[in-house]
Structure formats: structure tokens, C-alpha cells
C-alpha positions as CSV (number, residue, x, y, z in Angstrom):
1,M,-72.6,-1.6,9.2
2,S,-71.9,1.8,10.7
3,V,-71.2,2.4,14.4
4,R,-74.6,3.9,14.9
5,N,-76.3,0.8,13.5
6,V,-74.3,-1.5,15.6
7,H,-75.3,0.5,18.8
8,S,-78.9,0.5,17.7
9,C,-78.9,-3.2,17.0
10,L,-77.4,-3.9,20.6
11,Q,-80.0,-1.8,22.1
12,V,-82.8,-3.8,20.3
13,L,-81.3,-7.1,21.4
14,E,-81.0,-5.9,24.9
15,R,-84.7,-5.1,25.0
16,I,-85.5,-8.5,23.7
17,K,-83.5,-10.2,26.4
18,D,-85.6,-9.4,29.4
19,P,-88.9,-10.7,28.1
20,L,-87.2,-13.9,26.9
21,M,-85.5,-14.2,30.3
22,T,-89.0,-14.0,31.9
23,L,-90.2,-16.9,29.7
24,L,-87.2,-18.9,30.5
25,S,-87.9,-18.8,34.2
26,R,-91.1,-20.8,33.7
27,D,-91.1,-24.6,34.2
28,H,-92.2,-25.4,30.7
29,F,-89.3,-27.0,29.1
30,E,-90.8,-26.9,25.6
31,T,-91.1,-23.2,25.8
32,A,-87.6,-22.9,27.4
33,Y,-86.2,-24.7,24.4
34,A,-87.7,-22.3,21.9
35,V,-86.4,-19.4,24.0
36,L,-82.9,-20.8,24.3
37,C,-82.8,-21.4,20.5
38,H,-83.3,-17.5,20.1
39,F,-80.8,-16.9,22.9
40,H,-78.3,-19.1,21.0
41,L,-78.8,-17.3,17.8
42,I,-78.6,-13.9,19.5
43,A,-75.4,-15.0,21.4
44,Q,-73.7,-15.8,18.1
45,R,-74.5,-12.2,16.8
46,A,-73.9,-10.4,20.1
47,P,-72.2,-12.6,22.8
48,I,-71.5,-9.4,24.9
49,I,-75.2,-9.2,25.9
50,F,-75.0,-12.5,27.8
51,S,-71.3,-12.5,28.9
52,Q,-72.0,-11.2,32.4
53,I,-75.0,-13.5,33.1
54,Y,-73.4,-16.8,31.9
55,T,-74.4,-18.6,35.1
56,T,-78.0,-18.5,33.9
57,F,-77.1,-21.2,31.3
58,Y,-75.5,-23.6,33.6
59,C,-77.3,-27.0,33.6
60,R,-79.8,-28.1,36.3
61,I,-80.2,-31.7,37.4
62,N,-84.0,-31.9,36.5
63,E,-83.6,-30.6,33.0
64,P,-84.0,-32.9,30.0
65,S,-80.9,-33.7,27.9
66,Y,-82.1,-31.5,24.9
67,I,-82.1,-28.5,27.2
68,K,-78.7,-29.2,28.6
69,H,-77.1,-29.7,25.2
70,L,-78.5,-26.4,23.9
71,K,-77.2,-24.6,27.1
72,L,-73.8,-25.9,26.4
73,D,-73.9,-24.5,22.8
74,I,-74.8,-21.1,24.4
75,L,-72.0,-21.3,26.9
76,A,-69.6,-21.8,24.0
77,A,-71.0,-19.0,22.1
78,I,-70.6,-16.4,24.9
79,A,-67.2,-17.5,26.3
80,D,-64.7,-14.8,26.3
81,E,-61.5,-13.7,28.2
82,T,-63.6,-12.7,31.4
83,N,-65.5,-15.9,31.8
84,A,-64.0,-18.6,29.8
85,Y,-62.1,-20.3,32.7
86,D,-65.2,-20.4,35.0
87,I,-67.3,-21.9,32.3
88,A,-64.6,-24.5,31.6
89,T,-64.6,-25.3,35.3
90,E,-68.4,-25.8,35.3
91,L,-68.2,-28.0,32.2
92,T,-65.5,-30.1,33.9
93,E,-68.3,-31.3,36.4
94,Y,-70.4,-32.4,33.5
95,V,-67.7,-34.7,32.1
96,N,-68.3,-37.0,35.0
97,D,-72.1,-37.1,34.4
98,I,-73.7,-40.5,34.1
99,D,-75.1,-39.3,30.7
100,E,-72.4,-40.2,28.2
101,K,-73.7,-37.9,25.5
102,L,-73.7,-35.0,27.9
103,A,-70.2,-35.8,29.0
104,R,-69.0,-36.0,25.4
105,K,-70.8,-32.7,24.6
106,A,-69.0,-31.0,27.6
107,I,-65.6,-32.2,26.4
108,R,-66.3,-30.9,22.9
109,T,-67.5,-27.5,24.4
110,V,-64.4,-27.1,26.4
111,G,-62.3,-27.8,23.2
112,K,-64.4,-25.4,21.2
113,I,-63.8,-22.6,23.9
114,A,-60.1,-23.3,24.0
115,L,-60.1,-22.9,20.1
116,E,-61.8,-19.6,20.3
117,V,-60.3,-18.1,23.4
118,Q,-56.7,-19.0,23.3
119,D,-55.3,-16.4,25.7
120,V,-57.0,-17.6,28.8
121,P,-54.5,-19.6,30.9
122,G,-55.6,-23.0,32.1
123,L,-58.0,-23.8,29.5
124,V,-55.7,-26.3,27.6
125,E,-54.8,-27.8,31.0
126,R,-58.4,-28.3,31.8
127,L,-58.8,-30.2,28.5
128,L,-55.8,-32.3,29.0
129,G,-56.8,-33.2,32.5
130,F,-59.6,-35.3,31.1
131,L,-57.1,-37.9,30.0
132,D,-56.7,-38.8,33.6
133,I,-60.3,-39.7,34.3
134,G,-59.8,-43.1,32.9
135,K,-62.9,-43.7,30.9
136,D,-62.4,-44.8,27.4
137,F,-65.0,-42.5,25.7
138,V,-63.6,-39.6,27.6
139,T,-60.1,-40.3,26.5
140,A,-61.3,-40.7,22.9
141,E,-63.2,-37.5,22.8
142,T,-60.4,-35.5,24.4
143,I,-57.8,-36.8,21.8
144,V,-60.1,-35.5,19.0
145,Q,-60.2,-32.0,20.6
146,V,-56.4,-32.0,21.3
147,K,-56.0,-32.7,17.6
148,D,-58.0,-29.8,16.6
149,L,-56.0,-27.6,19.0
150,A,-52.7,-28.7,17.6
151,R,-54.0,-28.0,14.2
152,K,-55.1,-24.4,14.9
153,Y,-52.3,-23.5,17.4
154,P,-49.0,-25.3,16.5
155,D,-47.2,-23.4,19.2
156,I,-49.0,-25.3,21.9
157,A,-48.7,-28.6,20.2
158,E,-45.6,-29.4,22.4
159,V,-47.8,-29.3,25.6
160,C,-50.5,-31.4,23.9
161,V,-48.1,-34.0,22.6
162,G,-46.4,-34.5,26.0
163,S,-49.7,-35.6,27.5
164,I,-50.8,-37.7,24.5
165,S,-47.6,-39.6,24.3
166,N,-48.3,-41.4,27.6
167,I,-51.4,-43.0,26.0
168,S,-51.2,-46.5,24.4
169,L,-52.8,-46.6,20.8
170,E,-54.3,-50.0,21.8
171,D,-56.4,-48.2,24.5
172,V,-58.1,-45.9,21.9
173,E,-60.8,-47.9,20.1
174,E,-63.1,-45.4,18.4
175,P,-62.1,-44.8,14.8
176,E,-62.3,-41.1,14.9
177,A,-60.1,-41.0,18.0
178,R,-57.6,-43.5,16.6
179,A,-57.4,-41.3,13.4
180,A,-56.8,-38.3,15.5
181,F,-54.1,-40.0,17.6
182,I,-52.4,-41.3,14.5
183,W,-52.5,-37.8,13.0
184,I,-50.7,-36.4,16.1
185,L,-48.1,-39.2,15.9
186,G,-47.4,-38.4,12.2
187,E,-47.5,-34.5,12.4
188,H,-45.5,-34.3,15.7
189,G,-43.7,-37.6,15.8
190,Q,-40.3,-36.0,16.1
191,G,-41.1,-35.2,19.7
192,I,-42.5,-38.7,20.6
193,Q,-39.7,-41.2,20.9
194,D,-41.8,-44.3,20.3
195,A,-44.0,-42.8,17.4
196,P,-42.6,-45.1,14.6
197,Y,-43.1,-48.2,16.8
198,L,-46.7,-47.1,17.9
199,L,-47.6,-46.8,14.2
200,E,-45.9,-50.0,13.2
201,A,-48.0,-51.9,15.7
202,C,-51.1,-50.3,14.1
203,A,-49.9,-51.0,10.7
204,Q,-49.7,-54.8,11.5
205,G,-53.6,-54.8,11.7
206,F,-54.2,-52.4,8.8
207,T,-56.9,-54.5,7.2
208,N,-58.9,-54.4,10.5
209,E,-59.1,-50.6,10.7
210,E,-61.8,-48.4,9.4
211,D,-61.2,-46.3,6.2
212,Q,-60.5,-43.0,8.0
213,V,-57.9,-44.8,10.3
214,Q,-56.2,-46.4,7.3
215,L,-56.0,-43.0,5.4
216,A,-54.6,-41.3,8.6
217,L,-52.0,-44.1,9.0
218,L,-51.0,-43.7,5.4
219,S,-50.4,-40.0,5.8
220,A,-48.8,-40.3,9.2
221,A,-46.3,-43.0,7.8
222,M,-45.3,-40.7,4.9
223,K,-44.8,-37.7,7.1
224,L,-42.9,-39.5,9.8
225,F,-40.7,-41.1,7.1
226,F,-39.4,-37.7,6.0
227,K,-38.5,-36.9,9.7
228,R,-37.1,-40.2,10.9
229,P,-36.2,-42.3,7.7
230,P,-34.3,-45.1,9.2
231,E,-36.9,-45.9,11.9
232,C,-39.9,-45.6,9.4
233,Q,-38.7,-47.6,6.3
234,Q,-40.3,-50.8,7.6
235,L,-43.5,-48.9,8.6
236,L,-43.9,-47.2,5.3
237,G,-43.4,-50.4,3.3
238,V,-45.8,-52.4,5.4
239,T,-48.3,-49.7,5.2
240,L,-48.1,-49.0,1.5
241,A,-48.2,-52.8,0.7
242,A,-51.3,-53.2,2.8
243,A,-53.2,-50.2,1.6
244,S,-52.4,-51.1,-2.1
245,A,-54.4,-54.4,-1.6
246,E,-57.4,-52.7,0.2
247,S,-60.9,-52.8,-1.5
248,S,-61.5,-49.3,-0.6
249,Q,-60.9,-47.0,-3.5
250,D,-59.9,-44.0,-1.5
251,V,-57.3,-46.0,0.4
252,H,-56.0,-47.9,-2.6
253,D,-55.7,-44.8,-4.7
254,R,-53.8,-42.8,-2.0
255,A,-51.4,-45.7,-1.5
256,L,-50.6,-45.6,-5.2
257,L,-50.3,-41.8,-5.3
258,Y,-47.8,-41.9,-2.4
259,Y,-45.8,-44.6,-3.9
260,R,-45.7,-42.8,-7.4
261,L,-44.6,-39.6,-5.6
262,L,-41.7,-41.3,-3.8
263,H,-40.6,-43.0,-7.0
264,H,-40.8,-39.8,-9.1
265,N,-38.9,-37.4,-6.9
266,L,-38.2,-37.6,-3.3
267,Q,-38.0,-33.9,-2.7
268,E,-41.3,-33.3,-4.5
269,A,-42.9,-35.9,-2.5
270,K,-41.6,-34.2,0.7
271,R,-42.9,-30.9,-0.6
272,V,-46.4,-32.3,-1.3
273,V,-46.9,-34.5,1.9
274,A,-44.6,-33.0,4.6
275,S,-44.7,-29.3,3.9
276,P,-45.9,-27.0,6.7
277,A,-49.6,-26.7,6.7
278,P,-51.2,-23.2,6.6
279,A,-52.9,-21.8,9.7
280,I,-56.5,-22.8,10.3
281,T,-59.0,-20.0,10.9
282,R,-62.3,-21.9,10.8
283,F,-63.2,-25.6,10.5
284,A,-65.3,-26.7,7.6
285,E,-67.9,-28.3,9.7
286,E,-68.9,-25.1,11.4
287,Q,-71.9,-23.1,10.4
288,S,-70.9,-20.4,8.0
289,P,-71.5,-16.7,9.0
290,E,-73.8,-16.2,5.9
291,Q,-76.0,-18.9,7.0
292,R,-76.3,-17.5,10.5
293,D,-77.1,-14.1,9.0
294,H,-79.8,-15.7,6.9
295,I,-81.4,-17.3,10.0
296,F,-81.1,-14.1,11.9
297,D,-83.2,-12.4,9.3
298,E,-85.9,-15.1,10.1
299,L,-86.0,-14.4,13.8
300,N,-89.1,-15.7,15.7
301,T,-89.8,-18.4,13.1
302,L,-89.1,-22.1,12.9
303,A,-85.8,-21.3,11.1
304,V,-84.4,-20.5,14.6
305,I,-85.6,-23.8,16.1
306,Y,-84.3,-25.9,13.3
307,R,-81.1,-23.9,12.9
308,K,-81.4,-23.7,9.2
309,P,-83.0,-21.3,6.7
310,S,-86.7,-21.8,6.0
311,S,-85.9,-22.5,2.3
312,S,-84.4,-25.8,3.4
313,F,-87.5,-27.3,5.0
314,T,-90.4,-25.6,3.1
315,N,-91.6,-25.8,-0.5
316,A,-89.7,-23.6,-3.0
317,V,-92.9,-22.8,-4.9
318,P,-95.8,-21.5,-2.6
319,A,-99.0,-23.5,-2.8
320,H,-101.9,-22.0,-4.9
321,K,-104.8,-20.6,-3.0
322,E,-107.7,-22.8,-2.8
323,E,-110.8,-21.8,-4.7
324,E,-113.8,-20.5,-2.7
325,E,-115.7,-23.3,-1.3
326,E,-119.2,-21.9,-2.2
327,G,-120.4,-25.3,-3.2
328,L,-119.7,-26.6,0.4
329,I,-121.9,-24.0,2.1
330,S,-124.6,-23.5,-0.5
331,I,-128.0,-25.2,-0.2
332,G,-128.1,-28.1,-2.6
333,G,-124.4,-28.7,-2.0
334,G,-122.2,-28.9,-4.9
335,S,-119.1,-30.9,-5.0
336,G,-116.8,-27.8,-5.4
337,G,-113.4,-27.7,-3.9
338,A,-109.9,-26.7,-4.4
339,V,-107.8,-28.6,-6.9
340,A,-104.2,-28.8,-5.7
341,A,-101.6,-28.0,-8.3
342,A,-99.5,-31.1,-8.8
343,A,-95.9,-30.5,-8.4
344,P,-93.9,-31.4,-11.4
345,A,-92.2,-34.7,-11.1
346,P,-88.4,-34.4,-10.6
347,V,-86.2,-35.2,-13.5
348,T,-83.7,-37.8,-12.9
349,A,-80.3,-37.3,-14.5
350,P,-79.1,-40.4,-16.3
351,A,-76.6,-42.2,-14.2
352,A,-73.0,-41.9,-15.5
353,A,-71.4,-45.1,-16.5
354,V,-68.7,-46.3,-14.2
355,D,-65.8,-48.4,-15.3
356,E,-65.4,-50.8,-12.3
357,G,-62.6,-52.7,-14.0
358,S,-60.1,-50.0,-14.4
359,S,-56.9,-50.1,-12.3
360,L,-53.9,-47.8,-11.9
361,L,-51.3,-50.5,-11.8
362,S,-51.5,-54.2,-13.0
363,H,-51.2,-57.0,-10.6
364,D,-47.6,-57.8,-11.7
365,E,-46.6,-54.2,-11.3
366,Q,-48.0,-54.0,-7.8
367,Q,-46.1,-57.2,-6.8
368,E,-42.9,-55.6,-8.2
369,A,-43.5,-52.3,-6.5
370,F,-44.4,-53.6,-3.0
371,F,-42.6,-56.9,-2.3
372,A,-38.9,-57.5,-2.4
373,D,-37.3,-60.5,-4.1
374,P,-36.6,-62.8,-1.1
375,T,-33.6,-64.4,-2.9
376,S,-31.9,-61.2,-3.8
377,N,-30.2,-60.8,-0.4
378,G,-29.4,-57.1,-1.3
379,T,-27.7,-58.0,-4.6
380,P,-28.3,-55.6,-7.4
381,P,-30.5,-57.0,-10.2
382,A,-27.6,-56.8,-12.8
383,A,-25.5,-59.3,-10.7
384,R,-28.1,-61.9,-10.5
385,A,-28.2,-64.9,-12.9
386,P,-31.0,-64.6,-15.5
387,S,-34.2,-66.4,-14.8
388,P,-36.0,-68.6,-17.3
389,S,-39.0,-66.1,-17.4
390,P,-37.5,-62.7,-17.3
391,A,-39.7,-60.0,-15.8
392,A,-39.5,-56.1,-15.8
393,P,-36.6,-55.0,-13.4
394,A,-37.8,-54.1,-9.9
395,M,-37.8,-50.4,-9.1
396,D,-35.3,-49.4,-6.3
397,L,-37.0,-46.6,-4.4
398,L,-34.8,-44.0,-2.9
399,G,-31.9,-46.5,-3.3
400,L,-33.4,-48.7,-0.6
401,D,-34.3,-52.2,-1.7
402,D,-35.9,-52.7,1.8
403,L,-38.1,-49.7,1.8
404,L,-41.3,-51.2,0.2
405,G,-41.9,-54.7,1.4
406,G,-39.6,-54.5,4.5
407,T,-37.3,-57.0,5.9
408,S,-40.0,-58.7,8.1
409,L,-41.9,-59.7,5.0
410,A,-39.0,-61.6,3.4
411,P,-38.3,-65.3,4.4
412,P,-34.8,-66.2,5.5
413,P,-32.2,-66.3,2.8
414,A,-31.7,-69.5,1.0
415,A,-28.7,-71.6,1.9
416,Q,-25.5,-70.5,0.3
417,P,-23.1,-72.7,-1.4
418,Q,-19.8,-73.6,0.0
419,Q,-17.7,-70.4,0.7
420,P,-14.0,-70.1,0.3
421,P,-11.9,-69.7,3.5
422,A,-12.9,-66.6,5.5
423,P,-10.6,-63.6,5.5
424,P,-9.0,-62.4,8.8
425,P,-11.5,-61.2,11.3
426,L,-12.8,-57.7,10.9
427,Q,-11.0,-55.0,13.0
428,L,-13.1,-52.0,14.2
429,R,-12.0,-48.6,15.5
430,P,-13.0,-47.9,19.2
431,Q,-15.7,-45.4,19.8
432,P,-16.6,-44.4,16.3
433,Q,-18.3,-41.0,15.9
434,L,-21.2,-40.4,13.6
435,S,-24.1,-37.8,13.8
436,P,-27.7,-38.9,13.2
437,Q,-28.1,-36.7,10.3
438,V,-25.0,-38.3,8.5
439,F,-26.4,-41.8,9.5
440,Q,-29.7,-41.1,7.8
441,Q,-28.0,-39.6,4.7
442,K,-25.6,-42.6,4.3
443,W,-28.4,-45.1,5.0
444,G,-30.4,-43.7,2.1
445,T,-27.4,-43.7,-0.4
446,L,-25.5,-46.9,0.4
447,T,-26.1,-49.8,-2.0
448,N,-23.6,-52.4,-0.8
449,M,-25.6,-54.5,1.7
450,I,-26.6,-57.9,2.9
451,K,-29.7,-59.1,4.8
452,F,-29.7,-62.1,7.1
453,Q,-31.8,-63.6,9.9
454,H,-30.4,-64.8,13.3
455,S,-32.4,-67.0,15.7
456,L,-32.3,-66.1,19.3
457,S,-32.4,-68.5,22.2
458,A,-34.7,-67.9,25.2
459,S,-31.7,-66.6,27.2
460,A,-30.6,-64.3,24.4
461,M,-34.2,-63.0,24.1
462,A,-34.2,-62.3,27.8
463,F,-30.8,-60.6,27.5
464,V,-32.1,-58.3,24.8
465,E,-35.2,-57.1,26.8
466,A,-33.4,-56.8,30.1
467,N,-32.7,-53.4,31.7
468,K,-34.5,-51.6,28.9
469,H,-32.1,-53.1,26.3
470,Q,-29.1,-51.5,27.9
471,D,-27.4,-54.8,28.6
472,F,-27.6,-55.7,25.1
473,C,-26.4,-52.3,23.8
474,K,-23.4,-52.5,26.1
475,K,-22.5,-56.0,24.8
476,V,-22.5,-54.7,21.2
477,T,-20.6,-51.6,22.2
478,A,-17.9,-53.8,23.7
479,A,-17.2,-55.0,20.1
480,N,-16.5,-51.4,19.1
481,V,-20.0,-51.0,17.5
482,A,-21.7,-47.7,18.5
483,V,-25.4,-47.4,19.2
484,M,-27.2,-44.8,17.1
485,A,-30.8,-45.5,18.4
486,S,-32.8,-48.3,20.1
487,G,-36.3,-48.8,21.2
488,G,-39.7,-50.1,20.3
489,A,-42.7,-51.8,22.1
490,P,-43.4,-55.5,22.4
491,P,-43.3,-57.7,20.4
492,T,-40.9,-55.7,18.2
493,Y,-37.7,-53.9,19.0
494,R,-35.3,-52.0,16.8
495,F,-31.6,-51.2,17.0
496,Y,-29.4,-49.1,14.8
497,F,-25.7,-49.5,15.1
498,H,-22.7,-47.9,13.3
499,S,-19.0,-48.7,13.2
500,Q,-15.8,-48.0,11.2
501,R,-13.1,-50.2,9.9
502,A,-9.6,-49.8,11.6
503,D,-7.7,-50.2,8.5
504,R,-9.6,-47.7,6.3
505,E,-12.3,-45.0,6.4
506,T,-15.1,-47.4,5.6
507,R,-18.4,-46.8,7.5
508,I,-20.7,-49.8,8.4
509,L,-24.3,-49.2,9.4
510,T,-26.7,-51.9,10.8
511,E,-30.5,-52.2,11.4
512,S,-31.6,-55.0,13.7
513,I,-35.3,-55.8,14.2
514,V,-36.1,-58.3,16.9
515,D,-39.4,-60.2,16.8
516,K,-40.2,-61.6,20.3
517,N,-43.1,-63.8,19.0
518,T,-40.7,-65.8,16.7
519,S,-37.4,-65.2,18.6
520,T,-35.6,-64.0,15.6
521,M,-33.5,-61.0,14.6
522,Q,-33.7,-59.6,11.1
523,V,-30.5,-57.7,10.2
524,I,-29.6,-55.3,7.4
525,V,-25.8,-54.3,7.0
526,K,-24.7,-51.5,4.7
527,A,-21.1,-50.3,4.0
528,D,-19.1,-48.1,1.8
529,D,-17.4,-51.1,0.2
530,T,-18.5,-54.6,-1.0
531,E,-16.6,-56.8,1.4
532,S,-17.4,-55.2,4.8
533,P,-21.0,-56.2,5.1
534,E,-20.1,-59.9,5.0
535,Q,-17.2,-59.6,7.4
536,F,-19.4,-57.6,9.8
537,Q,-22.0,-60.3,9.5
538,R,-19.6,-62.9,10.9
539,L,-18.5,-60.6,13.7
540,Y,-22.0,-59.6,14.7
541,Q,-23.3,-63.2,14.8
542,A,-20.3,-64.0,16.9
543,V,-21.5,-61.4,19.5
544,L,-25.1,-62.7,19.4
545,N,-24.0,-66.2,20.0
546,T,-22.4,-65.1,23.2
547,L,-25.7,-63.8,24.7
């Protein structure tokens, strides 16, 4: 369209505006709705026409809800750098309205304006301020909008994540909001300290979640695993195991896809799942510009009211004209009349046969893939005694026997036969040094390991929880075992330690998972050599017995 045509179009729309404004001033809500529908369509084509009279579309207390909702759509369409903050301020008042649907609509409108008008300061703060209102539905709706903002503008995600991280996932009940919250934890979990533990609590109730929440949790667990591997091994294993047993085909298939990606190639899995997402310009649920243009061509028709082209609600083939009804008006009265043309019956395509019994993995393969052998105790398969009924060897994913299935799923190791006299006590170097990157790398490659469970007394459990775990960490540090990371949320706490032998360069890495409900600690010890894990077990248990 040329500049001249654009100018002419604006002139025509300006001339239409004043008569429509006159109709809007009347007290007939049905007429006002039809006028506002045309305003909304025109505002999408030329928002500048209404940008200076935006207050006209503020809601009045006596207006019905369908008028208020339509006005909010118009305000979103005409918002620009000059009026966006004032409009958002007005919408903030509607969030506290007793009408829940209007309050939700107001939150979505603020989010839409923030998506379209990014450069106006204060809009994001207005949206995040809704989290402090304290209403569950307001919090849920706000989280969904924050997720969309973080998707479109990753540079402001840090501000959004800082506010979201103070919310407990247990307080978010609506499935769409839970899925949005989980997406944020997975996408930006490197900036949220407790992200793995929040997701782990959700994974424990995986079967009770809606499909969209389960799918979001699967993706979040995968993404966060590549960012924080040591803390997310248990989370990923529990999630994949639960999802593979789901009846939902979407959830089941995605779990198997992720598992096979990990088993095939770690780097390829990371490229597929955790690669940077492209920038989003328009969300799929929005009305396409082509459809809006088609409706604009049908101005002053029902297409504007229905917000869809007339072809979608009228017959594709025009009805035949009725024959002249001469028989109805002639003396003697014949029985003449129009015979309506019968529409052809729709042809129904034959239904495709569906193979309901197909499965990507057999039951035995799924058991091998997702559940660790409880009697292995970290021993490689080649070192075990052959069983009467040999099965296919279990696949060791990423070199981590505990990745799929996790330590919390395995029962305590069976009683061991009488051991020979213990070697001298393990001597460790004071204040060992190890970077988190090296810790993660070594944890994924070390194969010499043992697993064991230690029962905690009531006093020991209280000692672990006291002073935000600091007392427990100091007790372990006194034995020349350094703390790499600690944290978690009740009833589960996690601790990662590292140490180094005094007589050689051997590194010893430890993961400890405390379950408050059972007062037990599940421990995994990995080392560069074969004898250090068992020696460290005795030293560590001696420290735990002094709590």
C-alpha cells in the first residue's frame, strides 16, 4: 500500500470514528457492543486513531461483563509508548474486582501490553506486583503471563525469575500455571538455588498431575540436568521412570524419546533439548493478520461481531431462490411452493485402523532401563556372580548407574558376609580444593563407587536441620571433608561433599540424600580408585554416629 493510500485510509477511519462515538454514548448496551466490536477491529488496523482517547474505553461500574471484556481488548490494541503505563495503572484496579473473570482478563491484558510495548518502564513491575496480592487465581494467572514474557524477552527473565523464585510450587494449583512455573524452573533454573528440589517434590506426585504438567516436568528435568547434573540425577531418574509408566501416550512417548536420546549420545541430547530457543515474534494462539484483513473487508457485517470471516458461519453454497409463489396467491389456491435443494450428505472417510497394542519398549526393557538392580551396590555387571536366569545386561547411562531409578528407589543393600580386618583409618588432606565444574565432570565419569543407607536418630535428624544445615556441614568439614553444595526443601535434603586422600592424589566425591520422613540418609561415594569408597564409608559413618 502506498503512502497516499495509507493516508486516505486513515482519513476514512477518522470520519467513521465520530458517528460511532455518538452511538457509543447511548445507554443501549447491545448497540454499544456492536460499536465496540467495530472499534476493536479498527484499532487493530490503525491504533493511532484511538491512542489519545484511550480513557473512553475505561470500564464503568454499571456495564455488563461482556462490554468490560471487549473494552479491555481495545485497550490492549491501542496501547503504545505514550499511554501504556496509564492503561496498565487502570487495569491494576480491575485485578482487585470481585468479578474473577474480569480480574483474570485484566492480568492477561497487562501481560499482552508488556509483550507488545517493551520499552515502557514500569510495565513489568506492574505485572510482578500482582504476585503480592495474595489471591491464588491472581498468582496463577500472573505466572502464566510472566512465562510468556520470559519466552519473548530473555533479557528481562532475570527480573521475572527473582520474583517467581519466592513462590512455593505447592501454592500453585491450576494446571496451566503449574506448567508455566515448571517451565521457568527448567529454563532458568541456574538462577534459582532450590529449583531441583522444587521440581523433585513435584516429581514425587507425578501420577497425580495433569498431562500438560507432566510434559512440562519432563522437559524441565531434562534441561536442568544439563545445567546442574549432580543435583538433578535423582530428579531425572524418578521423572523418566514415572512418565514411562503413564497411560497418556504423549507423556509415555516423550519419556522414551528423552531416555533414548540420553542413551544414544549425551551431546546430541543436549543439543536437541537444551539448545537456546529462537526469539518469539508472535504466539500461535493470536489471530493471524490475514484473518484480520479478511474480517476488515467485511466491515459492518456479522463477521465483525463474531470475529471470524463470514465463510466460517454461513453456508458455502448459496441457497437456491424460491420459485414464485403464484399458487399461494391465485384464486383456487394451488399447492405451489419452493422446493429446497437438499444439501449433499457429507462423505465420511473410513477410520484408519489403530494398532493399540504397539509399544516402543517391551516390559523387560523398560524394567532394565529405569530401575537399578538393588543388589548391585555399584558393582559393574561383569564382577557379579552369574544368576540362574541370565538377562540382558543393564545399560549404564552416562556412566551413572544411579541416574535412572535413583538411590531413593533402591532398598538398603543386603547384609554383607564377614569382611577381613579393616585397613588403617583413611587419612584426608585438610581443606581440599575442587571447582564445581571439575566436580560435575568427575561425578559423571567415575565408576568406582558404593551405595549405602544410614539411619539417623531423632537428635541426629535435628542436628542436620539446625541452623540451615550449617552445623552439620561444619561437623563434616572438621573431618577434612569439604562441602560442594547443600540445600533442599522438607522432607528431602541434599549434600555434596569432596575430599582428597593424604597419601595420594585420589579424589573422593559424595552425595548424601536425607529423607526426614524415614530418618534415613542414602549415600553414594565415588573415587578414582577401588579401595577409597569403602574406606570413606567407615570414616563418614563414624562422623554420622557422633551427631
